[in-house]
C-alpha positions as a Markdown table, in Angstrom:
| # | Residue | x | y | z |
|---|---|---|---|---|
| 1 | Met | -15.0 | 38.5 | -45.9 |
| 2 | Pro | -18.0 | 38.7 | -48.3 |
| 3 | Arg | -21.6 | 38.5 | -47.5 |
| 4 | Leu | -22.8 | 35.0 | -48.6 |
| 5 | Ser | -26.4 | 35.2 | -47.3 |
| 6 | Asp | -29.0 | 37.8 | -46.5 |
| 7 | Thr | -28.6 | 37.1 | -42.7 |
| 8 | Met | -24.8 | 36.8 | -42.6 |
| 9 | Thr | -22.9 | 39.3 | -40.4 |
| 10 | Glu | -19.7 | 37.4 | -39.9 |
| 11 | Gly | -17.9 | 34.3 | -41.2 |
| 12 | Thr | -15.5 | 31.7 | -39.9 |
| 13 | Ile | -12.5 | 30.5 | -41.9 |
| 14 | Ala | -13.1 | 26.7 | -42.1 |
| 15 | Lys | -10.2 | 25.8 | -44.5 |
| 16 | Trp | -7.7 | 27.6 | -46.7 |
| 17 | Leu | -7.3 | 25.9 | -50.1 |
| 18 | Lys | -4.7 | 28.4 | -51.3 |
| 19 | Gln | -1.5 | 29.6 | -49.5 |
| 20 | Pro | 1.0 | 32.4 | -50.0 |
| 21 | Gly | 2.9 | 32.1 | -53.2 |
| 22 | Asp | 0.1 | 30.1 | -55.0 |
| 23 | Gln | -1.1 | 31.4 | -58.4 |
| 24 | Val | -4.8 | 31.7 | -58.6 |
| 25 | Asn | -7.1 | 32.3 | -61.6 |
| 26 | Lys | -10.5 | 34.0 | -61.5 |
| 27 | Gly | -13.0 | 31.4 | -60.4 |
| 28 | Asp | -10.5 | 29.2 | -58.4 |
| 29 | Ile | -11.7 | 28.1 | -55.0 |
| 30 | Leu | -9.7 | 30.0 | -52.4 |
| 31 | Leu | -11.2 | 28.8 | -49.1 |
| 32 | Glu | -14.2 | 27.3 | -47.3 |
| 33 | Ile | -16.2 | 29.7 | -45.1 |
| 34 | Glu | -18.6 | 28.7 | -42.4 |
| 35 | Thr | -21.6 | 31.0 | -42.2 |
| 36 | Asp | -24.8 | 31.0 | -40.2 |
| 37 | Lys | -26.4 | 28.6 | -42.7 |
| 38 | Ala | -23.7 | 26.3 | -44.1 |
| 39 | Thr | -20.0 | 25.9 | -45.1 |
| 40 | Met | -19.5 | 27.4 | -48.5 |
| 41 | Glu | -16.7 | 27.7 | -51.0 |
| 42 | Leu | -15.4 | 31.2 | -52.0 |
| 43 | Glu | -14.1 | 31.8 | -55.5 |
| 44 | Ala | -11.4 | 34.2 | -56.5 |
| 45 | Tyr | -12.8 | 37.4 | -58.1 |
| 46 | Glu | -9.5 | 38.2 | -59.8 |
| 47 | Ser | -6.4 | 36.3 | -61.0 |
| 48 | Gly | -3.1 | 36.9 | -59.3 |
| 49 | Thr | -0.7 | 35.6 | -56.7 |
| 50 | Val | -1.6 | 35.0 | -53.1 |
| 51 | Glu | 0.7 | 37.3 | -51.1 |
| 52 | Lys | -0.6 | 36.9 | -47.6 |
| 53 | Val | -3.3 | 35.1 | -45.6 |
| 54 | Leu | -4.6 | 37.5 | -43.0 |
| 55 | Val | -6.9 | 35.3 | -41.0 |
| 56 | Gln | -6.1 | 31.8 | -39.7 |
| 57 | Glu | -8.4 | 28.8 | -39.9 |
| 58 | Gly | -11.0 | 28.7 | -37.1 |
| 59 | Gln | -11.1 | 32.5 | -36.7 |
| 60 | Thr | -14.3 | 34.4 | -37.1 |
| 61 | Val | -14.4 | 37.9 | -38.6 |
| 62 | Pro | -17.1 | 40.3 | -39.7 |
| 63 | Ile | -18.1 | 40.8 | -43.3 |
| 64 | Gly | -15.9 | 43.4 | -44.9 |
| 65 | Gln | -12.7 | 42.6 | -43.1 |
| 66 | Pro | -9.8 | 41.6 | -45.3 |
| 67 | Ile | -8.9 | 37.9 | -45.0 |
| 68 | Met | -6.3 | 37.4 | -47.9 |
| 69 | Leu | -4.1 | 39.6 | -50.0 |
| 70 | Ile | -3.9 | 38.9 | -53.7 |
| 71 | Gly | -1.6 | 40.8 | -56.0 |
| 72 | Asp | 0.8 | 40.4 | -58.9 |
| 73 | Gly | 3.6 | 39.0 | -56.8 |
| 74 | Ser | 5.7 | 42.1 | -56.9 |
| 75 | Ala | 5.6 | 42.6 | -53.1 |
| 76 | Lys | 7.2 | 39.2 | -52.6 |
| 77 | Glu | 9.9 | 39.8 | -55.2 |
| 78 | Ser | 10.8 | 43.2 | -53.8 |
| 79 | Gly | 10.9 | 41.9 | -50.2 |
| 80 | Ala | 8.3 | 44.3 | -49.1 |
| 81 | Pro | 5.2 | 42.5 | -47.8 |
| 82 | Pro | 1.8 | 44.0 | -48.6 |
| 83 | Thr | -0.1 | 46.4 | -46.4 |
| 84 | Pro | -0.4 | 44.9 | -42.8 |
| 85 | Ser | -3.6 | 43.2 | -41.7 |
| 86 | Pro | -5.9 | 45.2 | -39.3 |
| 87 | Ser | -5.5 | 42.2 | -37.0 |
| 88 | Pro | -2.3 | 41.8 | -35.0 |
| 89 | Ala | -2.2 | 38.2 | -35.9 |
| 90 | Ser | -0.9 | 36.9 | -39.2 |
| 91 | Gly | -2.3 | 33.9 | -41.1 |
| 92 | Arg | -0.1 | 31.5 | -39.0 |
| 93 | Gly | -1.3 | 33.0 | -35.7 |
| 94 | Glu | 1.9 | 34.9 | -35.0 |
| 95 | Pro | 2.4 | 38.7 | -34.5 |
| 96 | Ala | 3.2 | 40.7 | -37.7 |
| 97 | Glu | 6.9 | 41.1 | -38.1 |
| 98 | Ala | 6.9 | 44.4 | -40.0 |
| 99 | Thr | 8.3 | 47.3 | -38.0 |
| 100 | Ala | 10.4 | 50.4 | -38.5 |
| 101 | Pro | 14.0 | 49.9 | -39.6 |
| 102 | Ala | 16.7 | 49.5 | -36.9 |
| 103 | Ala | 19.6 | 51.9 | -36.4 |
| 104 | Pro | 22.4 | 51.1 | -38.8 |
| 105 | Gly | 25.6 | 49.6 | -37.4 |
| 106 | Glu | 23.9 | 47.3 | -34.8 |
| 107 | Ser | 26.0 | 44.2 | -34.3 |
| 108 | Ala | 24.5 | 40.7 | -34.5 |
| 109 | Ala | 26.6 | 39.6 | -31.6 |
| 110 | Lys | 25.6 | 42.5 | -29.5 |
| 111 | Ala | 22.6 | 41.5 | -27.3 |
| 112 | Glu | 22.8 | 43.9 | -24.4 |
| 113 | Pro | 19.4 | 44.2 | -22.5 |
| 114 | Glu | 19.6 | 48.0 | -22.9 |
| 115 | Ala | 20.3 | 48.0 | -26.7 |
| 116 | Ala | 17.9 | 45.4 | -28.0 |
| 117 | Pro | 14.7 | 46.7 | -26.5 |
| 118 | Ala | 15.5 | 50.1 | -27.9 |
| 119 | Thr | 15.1 | 48.8 | -31.4 |
| 120 | Asp | 12.5 | 46.0 | -30.8 |
| 121 | Glu | 10.1 | 46.3 | -28.0 |
| 122 | Lys | 10.5 | 49.9 | -27.1 |
| 123 | Arg | 10.9 | 51.5 | -30.5 |
| 124 | Ala | 8.9 | 54.7 | -31.2 |
| 125 | Pro | 5.5 | 54.0 | -32.9 |
| 126 | Thr | 5.1 | 54.8 | -36.5 |
| 127 | Glu | 2.6 | 57.3 | -37.8 |
| 128 | Gln | 0.4 | 54.4 | -39.0 |
| 129 | Glu | 0.4 | 52.8 | -35.5 |
| 130 | Lys | -0.5 | 56.1 | -33.9 |
| 131 | Ala | -3.7 | 56.3 | -35.9 |
| 132 | Pro | -6.8 | 54.7 | -34.6 |
| 133 | Ala | -7.3 | 51.1 | -35.7 |
| 134 | Glu | -10.5 | 52.0 | -37.5 |
| 135 | Thr | -8.8 | 54.6 | -39.6 |
| 136 | Gln | -5.9 | 52.4 | -40.8 |
| 137 | Arg | -7.0 | 51.6 | -44.3 |
| 138 | Ser | -5.8 | 48.0 | -44.9 |
| 139 | Tyr | -6.8 | 46.3 | -48.1 |
| 140 | Gly | -7.6 | 42.7 | -48.4 |
| 141 | Tyr | -9.5 | 40.2 | -50.6 |
| 142 | Gly | -12.5 | 42.0 | -52.1 |
| 143 | Phe | -12.6 | 45.4 | -50.4 |
| 144 | Pro | -11.1 | 47.6 | -47.8 |
| 145 | Ala | -11.5 | 46.7 | -44.1 |
| 146 | Gly | -14.7 | 47.9 | -42.6 |
| 147 | Asp | -16.3 | 48.7 | -46.0 |
| 148 | Ser | -18.6 | 45.8 | -47.0 |
| 149 | Ala | -20.1 | 47.8 | -49.8 |
| 150 | Ser | -16.8 | 48.3 | -51.7 |
| 151 | Ala | -16.4 | 46.6 | -55.1 |
| 152 | Pro | -14.4 | 43.4 | -55.3 |
| 153 | Gly | -10.8 | 43.4 | -56.6 |
| 154 | Gly | -9.4 | 46.1 | -54.3 |
| 155 | Gly | -6.9 | 43.6 | -52.7 |
| 156 | Ala | -4.7 | 43.2 | -55.7 |
| 157 | Ala | -4.2 | 47.0 | -56.2 |
| 158 | Ala | -3.5 | 47.5 | -52.5 |
| 159 | Ala | -1.0 | 44.8 | -52.3 |
| 160 | Ser | 1.0 | 46.2 | -55.3 |
| 161 | Thr | 1.1 | 49.7 | -53.8 |
| 162 | Ala | 1.8 | 48.8 | -50.2 |
| 163 | Pro | 4.5 | 51.1 | -48.6 |
| 164 | Ala | 7.8 | 49.3 | -48.3 |
| 165 | Gln | 8.6 | 51.1 | -45.0 |
| 166 | Ala | 5.7 | 49.1 | -43.3 |
| 167 | Ala | 7.9 | 46.0 | -43.4 |
| 168 | Ser | 11.4 | 47.4 | -43.4 |
| 169 | Thr | 14.1 | 44.9 | -42.3 |
| 170 | Glu | 16.2 | 45.5 | -39.3 |
| 171 | Ala | 19.8 | 45.1 | -40.3 |
| 172 | Thr | 22.7 | 44.4 | -37.9 |
| 173 | Gly | 26.0 | 44.0 | -39.6 |
| 174 | Asp | 25.9 | 41.0 | -41.9 |
| 175 | Val | 22.6 | 39.7 | -40.4 |
| 176 | Lys | 19.2 | 41.0 | -41.4 |
| 177 | Ala | 16.4 | 39.9 | -39.1 |
| 178 | Ser | 13.0 | 41.1 | -38.1 |
| 179 | Pro | 12.3 | 42.3 | -34.5 |
| 180 | Met | 10.1 | 39.3 | -33.9 |
| 181 | Ala | 12.9 | 37.0 | -35.0 |
| 182 | Arg | 15.3 | 38.7 | -32.6 |
| 183 | Ala | 12.9 | 38.4 | -29.7 |
| 184 | Val | 12.4 | 34.7 | -30.4 |
| 185 | Ala | 16.1 | 34.2 | -30.8 |
| 186 | Arg | 16.8 | 35.7 | -27.4 |
| 187 | Glu | 14.1 | 33.6 | -25.9 |
| 188 | Leu | 15.3 | 30.4 | -27.4 |
| 189 | Gly | 19.0 | 31.1 | -27.1 |
| 190 | Val | 19.7 | 31.1 | -30.8 |
| 191 | Asp | 22.6 | 33.0 | -32.4 |
| 192 | Leu | 21.2 | 34.9 | -35.4 |
| 193 | Ala | 24.6 | 34.9 | -37.1 |
| 194 | Ala | 24.3 | 31.1 | -37.4 |
| 195 | Val | 20.8 | 31.1 | -38.9 |
| 196 | Gln | 20.1 | 30.9 | -42.6 |
| 197 | Gly | 17.4 | 33.4 | -43.5 |
| 198 | Ser | 14.5 | 32.5 | -45.8 |
| 199 | Gly | 12.8 | 35.9 | -45.9 |
| 200 | Pro | 13.1 | 38.5 | -48.7 |
| 201 | Gly | 16.8 | 39.3 | -49.4 |
| 202 | Gly | 17.9 | 36.6 | -46.9 |
| 203 | Arg | 16.2 | 38.2 | -43.9 |
| 204 | Val | 15.9 | 36.0 | -40.9 |
| 205 | Ile | 12.3 | 35.6 | -39.8 |
| 206 | Arg | 10.6 | 33.9 | -36.9 |
| 207 | Ala | 10.1 | 30.5 | -38.7 |
| 208 | Asp | 13.9 | 30.4 | -39.4 |
| 209 | Val | 14.7 | 30.9 | -35.7 |
| 210 | Glu | 12.3 | 28.3 | -34.6 |
| 211 | Gln | 13.6 | 25.8 | -37.1 |
| 212 | Ala | 17.2 | 26.5 | -36.0 |
| 213 | Ala | 16.2 | 26.0 | -32.4 |
| 214 | Lys | 14.8 | 22.6 | -33.2 |
| 215 | Ala | 18.0 | 21.6 | -35.1 |
| 216 | Gly | 20.2 | 23.1 | -32.3 |
| 217 | Thr | 21.8 | 25.6 | -34.7 |
| 218 | Gly | 23.5 | 28.5 | -32.9 |
| 219 | Gln | 22.2 | 27.6 | -29.5 |
| 220 | Glu | 25.7 | 27.3 | -27.9 |
| 221 | Ser | 26.6 | 30.9 | -28.6 |
| 222 | Gly | 23.0 | 31.9 | -28.2 |
| 223 | Ala | 23.0 | 30.5 | -24.7 |
| 224 | Arg | 25.7 | 33.0 | -23.7 |
| 225 | Asn | 23.6 | 35.9 | -25.0 |
| 226 | Gln | 20.6 | 34.5 | -23.2 |
| 227 | Glu | 22.5 | 34.3 | -19.9 |
| 228 | Ser | 23.3 | 38.0 | -20.1 |
| 229 | Glu | 19.7 | 38.8 | -20.8 |
| 230 | Gly | 18.3 | 36.7 | -17.9 |
| 231 | Ala | 17.4 | 39.6 | -15.7 |
| 232 | Ala | 15.6 | 41.4 | -18.5 |
| 233 | Ala | 13.7 | 38.3 | -19.5 |
| 234 | Ala | 12.6 | 37.4 | -16.0 |
| 235 | Ala | 10.2 | 40.3 | -15.6 |
| 236 | Pro | 8.2 | 39.6 | -18.9 |
| 237 | Gln | 8.0 | 35.9 | -18.1 |
| 238 | Ala | 6.7 | 36.6 | -14.6 |
| 239 | Gln | 4.1 | 39.0 | -16.0 |
| 240 | Ala | 3.0 | 36.4 | -18.6 |
| 241 | Ala | 2.7 | 33.8 | -16.0 |
| 242 | Ala | 0.6 | 36.0 | -13.8 |
| 243 | Ser | -1.8 | 36.9 | -16.6 |
| 244 | Ala | -2.3 | 33.3 | -17.8 |
| 245 | Pro | -6.0 | 32.3 | -17.9 |
| 246 | Ala | -7.2 | 30.4 | -14.9 |
| 247 | Ala | -8.6 | 27.8 | -17.3 |
| 248 | Ser | -5.1 | 26.7 | -18.2 |
| 249 | Gln | -4.4 | 25.8 | -14.6 |
| 250 | Ala | -7.6 | 23.8 | -14.2 |
| 251 | Ser | -7.4 | 20.3 | -13.1 |
| 252 | Pro | -7.4 | 17.8 | -16.0 |
| 253 | Asp | -10.3 | 15.9 | -14.4 |
| 254 | Gln | -12.6 | 18.9 | -14.2 |
| 255 | Glu | -16.2 | 18.1 | -14.9 |
| 256 | Val | -16.9 | 20.9 | -17.3 |
| 257 | Glu | -15.7 | 21.0 | -20.9 |
| 258 | Glu | -16.0 | 24.2 | -22.9 |
| 259 | Val | -17.2 | 23.7 | -26.5 |
| 260 | Pro | -17.1 | 26.7 | -28.7 |
| 261 | Leu | -20.4 | 27.5 | -30.6 |
| 262 | Ser | -20.4 | 26.8 | -34.3 |
| 263 | Asn | -21.2 | 29.8 | -36.4 |
| 264 | Ile | -24.5 | 28.2 | -37.4 |
| 265 | Arg | -25.6 | 27.5 | -33.8 |
| 266 | Lys | -24.5 | 31.0 | -32.6 |
| 267 | Ile | -26.4 | 32.8 | -35.3 |
| 268 | Thr | -29.5 | 30.5 | -35.0 |
| 269 | Gly | -29.7 | 31.3 | -31.3 |
| 270 | Lys | -29.4 | 35.0 | -32.0 |
| 271 | Arg | -32.2 | 34.8 | -34.7 |
| 272 | Met | -34.5 | 32.8 | -32.4 |
| 273 | Val | -34.1 | 35.4 | -29.6 |
| 274 | Glu | -34.8 | 38.2 | -32.1 |
| 275 | Ser | -37.9 | 36.4 | -33.4 |
| 276 | Leu | -39.4 | 35.7 | -30.0 |
| 277 | Gln | -38.7 | 39.3 | -28.9 |
| 278 | Ser | -40.0 | 41.1 | -32.0 |
| 279 | Ala | -42.8 | 38.8 | -33.2 |
| 280 | Pro | -45.7 | 38.2 | -30.8 |
| 281 | His | -46.2 | 34.5 | -31.2 |
| 282 | Phe | -49.5 | 32.7 | -30.7 |
| 283 | Phe | -50.1 | 29.0 | -31.1 |
| 284 | Leu | -52.9 | 26.9 | -32.5 |
| 285 | Thr | -53.0 | 23.1 | -32.2 |
| 286 | Ala | -55.1 | 20.7 | -34.2 |
| 287 | Leu | -55.6 | 16.9 | -33.8 |
| 288 | Ile | -55.6 | 15.2 | -37.2 |
| 289 | Asp | -56.6 | 11.6 | -38.1 |
| 290 | Val | -53.8 | 10.5 | -40.4 |
| 291 | Thr | -54.8 | 6.8 | -40.7 |
| 292 | Asp | -55.6 | 7.2 | -44.4 |
| 293 | Leu | -52.5 | 9.3 | -45.0 |
| 294 | Leu | -50.2 | 6.6 | -43.6 |
| 295 | Ala | -52.0 | 4.0 | -45.7 |
| 296 | Leu | -51.6 | 6.1 | -48.8 |
| 297 | Arg | -47.8 | 6.4 | -48.1 |
| 298 | Val | -47.5 | 2.6 | -47.9 |
| 299 | Gln | -49.4 | 2.2 | -51.2 |
| 300 | Ile | -47.2 | 4.8 | -53.0 |
| 301 | Asn | -43.9 | 3.2 | -51.8 |
| 302 | Ala | -45.1 | -0.3 | -52.8 |
| 303 | Gln | -45.4 | 0.9 | -56.4 |
| 304 | Leu | -41.9 | 2.5 | -56.6 |
| 305 | Ala | -39.1 | 0.7 | -58.4 |
| 306 | Glu | -36.1 | -0.5 | -56.5 |
| 307 | Gly | -33.7 | 2.4 | -55.8 |
| 308 | Glu | -36.3 | 5.1 | -56.1 |
| 309 | Arg | -36.6 | 7.6 | -53.3 |
| 310 | Arg | -39.3 | 6.5 | -50.8 |
| 311 | Ile | -42.0 | 8.9 | -49.8 |
| 312 | Ser | -41.9 | 10.0 | -46.2 |
| 313 | Val | -44.7 | 11.3 | -44.0 |
| 314 | Asn | -42.9 | 14.7 | -44.0 |
| 315 | Asp | -43.0 | 14.8 | -47.8 |
| 316 | Leu | -46.8 | 14.4 | -47.7 |
| 317 | Ile | -47.1 | 17.1 | -45.0 |
| 318 | Val | -44.9 | 19.6 | -46.9 |
| 319 | Lys | -47.1 | 19.1 | -50.0 |
| 320 | Ala | -50.2 | 19.6 | -47.9 |
| 321 | Cys | -48.9 | 22.7 | -46.3 |
| 322 | Ala | -48.0 | 24.2 | -49.7 |
| 323 | Leu | -51.5 | 23.4 | -51.2 |
| 324 | Thr | -53.1 | 24.9 | -48.1 |
| 325 | Leu | -51.1 | 28.1 | -48.5 |
| 326 | Arg | -52.6 | 28.4 | -52.0 |
| 327 | Val | -56.1 | 28.2 | -50.5 |
| 328 | Ile | -55.3 | 30.5 | -47.5 |
| 329 | Pro | -52.8 | 33.0 | -49.0 |
| 330 | Glu | -53.2 | 35.3 | -46.0 |
| 331 | Val | -50.6 | 33.0 | -44.2 |
| 332 | Asn | -48.1 | 33.3 | -47.0 |
| 333 | Val | -47.0 | 36.7 | -45.9 |
| 334 | Ser | -44.3 | 38.7 | -44.1 |
| 335 | Phe | -44.6 | 41.6 | -41.7 |
| 336 | Ala | -42.6 | 44.6 | -42.8 |
| 337 | Gly | -43.1 | 47.5 | -40.3 |
| 338 | Asp | -45.9 | 49.6 | -41.7 |
| 339 | Lys | -47.0 | 47.0 | -44.4 |
| 340 | Ile | -47.5 | 43.3 | -45.0 |
| 341 | Leu | -45.8 | 41.6 | -47.9 |
| 342 | Lys | -47.9 | 39.1 | -49.7 |
| 343 | Lys | -45.8 | 36.4 | -51.4 |
| 344 | Lys | -47.0 | 35.3 | -54.9 |
| 345 | Arg | -44.9 | 32.1 | -54.8 |
| 346 | Ile | -44.9 | 29.4 | -52.2 |
| 347 | His | -41.5 | 28.2 | -50.9 |
| 348 | Val | -41.6 | 25.8 | -48.0 |
| 349 | Gly | -38.6 | 25.4 | -45.7 |
| 350 | Ile | -37.9 | 22.2 | -43.8 |
| 351 | Ala | -36.0 | 22.3 | -40.5 |
| 352 | Val | -32.9 | 20.0 | -40.6 |
| 353 | Pro | -30.8 | 19.3 | -37.5 |
| 354 | Thr | -27.1 | 18.9 | -38.2 |
| 355 | Glu | -23.9 | 18.6 | -36.0 |
| 356 | Arg | -23.3 | 22.3 | -36.5 |
| 357 | Gly | -26.8 | 23.4 | -35.7 |
| 358 | Leu | -30.3 | 23.8 | -37.2 |
| 359 | Thr | -30.6 | 24.7 | -40.9 |
| 360 | Val | -33.8 | 25.3 | -43.0 |
| 361 | Pro | -33.3 | 24.5 | -46.6 |
| 362 | Val | -36.1 | 25.6 | -48.9 |
| 363 | Ile | -38.1 | 23.7 | -51.5 |
| 364 | Arg | -39.1 | 26.3 | -54.1 |
| 365 | Asp | -42.6 | 26.5 | -55.7 |
| 366 | Thr | -43.6 | 23.6 | -53.5 |
| 367 | Asp | -47.3 | 23.7 | -54.5 |
| 368 | Gln | -46.3 | 23.2 | -58.1 |
| 369 | Lys | -44.3 | 20.0 | -57.5 |
| 370 | Ser | -45.5 | 16.4 | -57.2 |
| 371 | Val | -44.9 | 14.4 | -54.0 |
| 372 | Gly | -42.2 | 12.5 | -55.7 |
| 373 | Gln | -40.4 | 15.7 | -56.7 |
| 374 | Ile | -40.6 | 17.0 | -53.2 |
| 375 | Ala | -39.2 | 13.7 | -51.8 |
| 376 | Arg | -36.2 | 13.7 | -54.1 |
| 377 | Glu | -35.5 | 17.4 | -53.6 |
| 378 | Ser | -35.9 | 17.1 | -49.9 |
| 379 | Gln | -33.5 | 14.2 | -49.7 |
| 380 | Ala | -30.9 | 16.1 | -51.7 |
| 381 | Leu | -31.2 | 19.2 | -49.5 |
| 382 | Ile | -31.0 | 17.2 | -46.3 |
| 383 | Glu | -27.8 | 15.5 | -47.4 |
| 384 | Lys | -26.3 | 18.9 | -48.4 |
| 385 | Ala | -27.3 | 20.4 | -45.1 |
| 386 | Arg | -25.7 | 17.7 | -43.1 |
| 387 | Ala | -22.5 | 17.9 | -45.2 |
| 388 | Gly | -22.5 | 21.6 | -44.7 |
| 389 | Lys | -22.6 | 22.2 | -48.5 |
| 390 | Leu | -25.8 | 24.3 | -48.9 |
| 391 | Ala | -25.6 | 27.1 | -51.3 |
| 392 | Pro | -27.3 | 30.5 | -50.6 |
| 393 | Ala | -30.1 | 29.6 | -53.0 |
| 394 | Asp | -30.8 | 26.5 | -51.0 |
| 395 | Phe | -31.8 | 28.2 | -47.8 |
| 396 | Ser | -33.0 | 31.7 | -48.8 |
| 397 | Gly | -36.4 | 33.0 | -49.8 |
| 398 | Gly | -38.7 | 30.7 | -47.7 |
| 399 | Thr | -42.3 | 31.8 | -47.1 |
| 400 | Phe | -43.4 | 29.1 | -44.7 |
| 401 | Ser | -41.6 | 26.4 | -42.6 |
| 402 | Val | -42.2 | 22.9 | -41.3 |
| 403 | Ser | -40.5 | 21.5 | -38.3 |
| 404 | Asn | -41.1 | 17.8 | -37.7 |
| 405 | Leu | -40.0 | 15.9 | -34.6 |
| 406 | Gly | -42.5 | 13.0 | -35.0 |
| 407 | Met | -39.7 | 10.6 | -35.9 |
| 408 | Phe | -38.3 | 11.2 | -32.3 |
| 409 | Gly | -41.6 | 10.2 | -30.8 |
| 410 | Ile | -42.4 | 13.8 | -29.8 |
| 411 | Glu | -46.2 | 14.1 | -29.7 |
| 412 | His | -46.5 | 17.9 | -29.3 |
| 413 | Phe | -44.3 | 20.9 | -29.3 |
| 414 | Thr | -44.2 | 24.6 | -30.4 |
| 415 | Ala | -41.7 | 26.0 | -32.9 |
| 416 | Val | -40.2 | 29.5 | -33.1 |
| 417 | Ile | -41.1 | 31.4 | -36.3 |
| 418 | Asn | -38.3 | 31.6 | -38.8 |
| 419 | Ser | -38.4 | 35.3 | -39.5 |
| 420 | Pro | -39.3 | 37.1 | -41.7 |
| 421 | Glu | -41.9 | 34.4 | -42.4 |
| 422 | Ala | -45.2 | 34.8 | -40.5 |
| 423 | Ala | -45.9 | 31.1 | -39.5 |
| 424 | Ile | -44.3 | 27.7 | -38.9 |
| 425 | Leu | -45.9 | 24.3 | -38.4 |
| 426 | Ala | -44.6 | 22.0 | -35.7 |
| 427 | Val | -45.5 | 18.3 | -36.5 |
| 428 | Gly | -45.7 | 15.6 | -33.8 |
| 429 | Ala | -45.7 | 11.9 | -34.0 |
| 430 | Ala | -48.6 | 9.8 | -35.3 |
| 431 | Ile | -50.0 | 7.9 | -32.3 |
| 432 | Lys | -52.5 | 5.1 | -32.2 |
| 433 | Glu | -55.4 | 6.3 | -30.0 |
| 434 | Pro | -59.0 | 5.2 | -29.3 |
| 435 | Thr | -61.5 | 7.5 | -31.0 |
| 436 | Val | -65.2 | 7.5 | -32.0 |
| 437 | Val | -65.8 | 6.7 | -35.6 |
| 438 | Asn | -69.5 | 6.5 | -36.8 |
| 439 | Gly | -70.7 | 6.1 | -33.2 |
| 440 | Glu | -68.2 | 3.3 | -32.4 |
| 441 | Ile | -64.8 | 3.3 | -30.7 |
| 442 | Ala | -61.9 | 2.5 | -33.0 |
| 443 | Ile | -58.1 | 2.7 | -32.9 |
| 444 | Arg | -56.9 | 5.3 | -35.3 |
| 445 | Asp | -53.6 | 7.0 | -36.0 |
| 446 | Arg | -53.8 | 10.6 | -34.9 |
| 447 | Met | -51.2 | 13.4 | -35.1 |
| 448 | Arg | -51.0 | 16.8 | -33.3 |
| 449 | Val | -49.7 | 19.8 | -35.3 |
| 450 | Thr | -49.2 | 23.3 | -33.9 |
| 451 | Leu | -49.1 | 26.4 | -35.9 |
| 452 | Ser | -47.0 | 29.3 | -34.6 |
| 453 | Val | -48.2 | 32.6 | -36.0 |
| 454 | Asp | -46.9 | 36.2 | -36.0 |
| 455 | His | -49.8 | 38.1 | -34.6 |
| 456 | Arg | -48.6 | 41.3 | -36.3 |
| 457 | Ala | -49.3 | 39.8 | -39.7 |
| 458 | Leu | -52.1 | 37.4 | -38.9 |
| 459 | Asp | -55.2 | 37.2 | -36.7 |
| 460 | Gly | -56.2 | 34.1 | -34.8 |
| 461 | Ala | -59.0 | 33.4 | -37.3 |
| 462 | Asp | -56.5 | 33.3 | -40.2 |
| 463 | Gly | -54.4 | 30.7 | -38.4 |
| 464 | Ala | -57.5 | 28.7 | -37.5 |
| 465 | Arg | -58.8 | 28.7 | -41.1 |
| 466 | Tyr | -55.4 | 27.5 | -42.2 |
| 467 | Leu | -55.3 | 24.6 | -39.8 |
| 468 | Gln | -58.9 | 23.7 | -40.6 |
| 469 | Ser | -58.1 | 23.5 | -44.3 |
| 470 | Leu | -54.9 | 21.5 | -43.7 |
| 471 | Thr | -56.8 | 19.0 | -41.5 |
| 472 | Lys | -59.3 | 18.3 | -44.2 |
| 473 | Leu | -56.6 | 17.8 | -46.8 |
| 474 | Leu | -54.6 | 15.4 | -44.6 |
| 475 | Glu | -57.7 | 13.4 | -43.7 |
| 476 | Ala | -58.6 | 13.0 | -47.4 |
| 477 | Pro | -55.0 | 12.6 | -48.8 |
| 478 | Leu | -55.8 | 11.5 | -52.3 |
| 479 | Arg | -56.1 | 15.1 | -53.2 |
| 480 | Leu | -52.3 | 15.4 | -52.6 |
| 481 | Leu | -51.7 | 13.3 | -55.7 |
| 482 | Thr | -54.1 | 15.2 | -58.0 |
| 483 | Ser | -53.2 | 18.8 | -57.1 |
């Protein structure tokens, strides 16, 4: 699992695009990974053959953990699977089938309760299994497990040098079958002698047993074996039933539905808690007359050709925020422990709600772009964010953020700072209100904006000067078109 963003600590397998046995070339798309920002595609670092998928779709793993084994295909041809995954689950969600070899001479028809467990469930652990999990060096796609700094390409080498004894086949007479296949065969009442194996060297694996059970193959003779094992099977079944989660026995009409958090929502929540706990927020609110701003927007859109991207109120506000950062550079900073980092370029992030959670794509060099450019780029970023297709360059490097809930009719709110930035502007709706203009009462469009500031990096006066300059710019909006 590679690091795909500066804030990423883990990733979720969204979709595998390559499966075991597939040939891949360097640059081919292997899978889609859901990170804390977006769902992104991962390219192959090396060419080779996919030998094993170690993490199933929907599973979340930390960066550095192997998720796929890519080699030269020699492991598949020799019948020795690659080094086992650090997780007990294989890519299909079933326990790994590789164990120590069985004692020679075991008969396929023999299924005595005393004999089978001795070679399957109760076999002596191997040296690798005795070692702590964190010391078992299992190689996967990119680098060894637990070593996120390792160079890419380690998976292929590891797969080709995997020890054969890690996946030795258990042979019984004329039938070769894995311990997992034997356990499933006893459970389903399938005679292994009647099952055609599809594993290396004709070995019977779990999938073969399950397929035979569906087709009815070997179940007549298997039933006799299962009957003799009834007493031994009763205890594990009772134990499994006793340990079943209470949720599985819940009434179907219960009023609570558990919805797992998306990776984006989970990480966003974590970052917001960290921001509120580490950065002392203070809030400044200004009331801005945006009557002329709204009128300017109408005039601009009236001049646009059919099919051109229309200018939104948020586009004008984003441009105004960027120009104000140029005038008040003290706000375009980050707090870094014993120093403050002054940013020489202005990159404004826009908060975008999606089904997976909140994302903040970034418009780079915002102060250098026209309102039209900002509108087009903003639309493209919003579409990519909602489709989960943002690239790392689309959401990294922001120096200031804008969160606008005015389209929902929200008049006023405060926003949490998007660390490591030092400030974020919360924008409310434009509301028609009576106000005094030149000594007379008039109905004007007015908007409340609130600046959240990190008090470690900025003083109250810095934030106040920023809002003062922003207010003047939005109340005389023609300057947005000339700067």
